[in-house]
N, C-alpha and C positions, 0 to 999 in steps of 0.2 A: 421531498423525501430526504430524510437525513440518514446517512449510513456511516458507521464507524468502522475503521480498518486498523489492523496492527500486524506487525511482523515480529518474530522472535528468533533468536539463534542460540544454540548451546555451543559456545565457542564462536569465534568470528574470524575465519570461516569455520563452519561446522554444520551439523544438522540443524535445519530450521523449519519454522512453521509460520503460516499466515492465516488470517481470519478476517471476516467482515460480518456485520450484523446491522439490520435496520432498526433505528430507534423508533419508539421507546421500548418495544417488546423483545428486541433481538430476533425477530422473525420477519422476513426470511433471514437466513444466515448461511455462511459457508466457511470451510477451513480446509487446509491441506498442508503438506510438508514435503521437504526435499532432504535427501541424505547428506548433501554437501552444498552449502550455499553461504550467503552473507546476510547480515541483518538488513542492510540496505536493499538487497534483492527481495527479501521477504516483505519489506514495507511497500515496495513498488508492486510486487505480485498481489498483495492484499487489495490494493486499490484497483488493479487491473481485473482481478477476479470479481470484485464487487460490481464494477461498471459493466463487465461482460454479462453477469447474471441479471443486472437490473436495467439494461439498456432499453427494454421495452416497457418499463414502468413509467408512470406519470412523472413529468418533469415539473419543476426543476429538481435537480438532484445535487445535494451537497455532501461531500465526502469529508469526514472529520478524521484527522490523523494526528498522532503525536510525533510524527516524523517531519522535522523541518526540511529534510531533503526532498520529500514528496511535495509538501505544501509549498515550499519556496519555488520549486520548479514551475508551478503554475502561477503562483502569486507574482513572481518576478519574471515570468515568461522566459526562463532559461531555454526551453525547448525551441523557441523561435530562432535563437542564435545557433543552437545545435543543428537544426534543420538547414539553416542558411549556409552553415559551414560543412555540410556533408556529414553530419553527426560526428563532428570533431569539436573538442572543447577549446578554450582560449589558448591552451598550450599546444594546440594542433594535434593532440592525442585523441584516439577514438573515445567517444563518450562511454563511460562505464555504464553497463547495464542497458545499452541501446536496444538490445533484443526485447527488453520489457518496456522501455520508454516509448519506442515507436508505436506499438499497438495501444498503449495507454493514451498517448497524445491523440491518436486517431479517434479513440472512443470519447475523449473529453471534447474534441471538436464536434463529433457527431451528436453527443448528448447535451452539450452545453454545461456539463457538470462544473461545479465550483468546489474549492477546497478551503477548509478551515483547520486551524491548529488547536489542539487540546493538549494541555500539559499531561504527560504520562504519569501514572502512579500517584495521582493527586486526589483520588476519591471520586472521580467522575464515573458513575455506575456503568455506562456503556463502554467507556474506554477500558475500564477494569474487566468487563465481560469479554471484549475481543482480545485483550491481552491474555486472559486465562485460556481462551479458545486457541490462540496461536501457540502458546506454550504447550498445551495439550496435544497439538498437532505435530510437534517435533518428533520425527521418527527415531526410534531406538534410543531415546534419551534416558538417562538414569532417573529413576523415580525417587532417588534419595536427594535430600537438600542439605 
């Protein structure tokens, strides 16, 4: 199963939205928003929400994201070092967004999900669809462009 995820923010920090959708039909899907957040949090939240919703679905599950932050965490296994260091980074500082990373890491371990990168805003129909969903989920955003 292939699922696309995306996060968006109006200002960074600012109100944000997240979305996920299963390829190729964008069904099932999900989205939501937060009044005050960051783009990185919304990218992680999109993957977390997708895996939470799809954890009972047939495996394997591949998550496609335009966020190198999310993809590289799993591709390069950053989370292994974070866990070993008590959720502290190489600078001995708390890992940013650990409240989202911890449950996402647990779901990835449980489901065996893998991650792939897709270039954002490049004409990929599913990436464009979840981007539009995430932007639409931003609460109280101005409808003017």
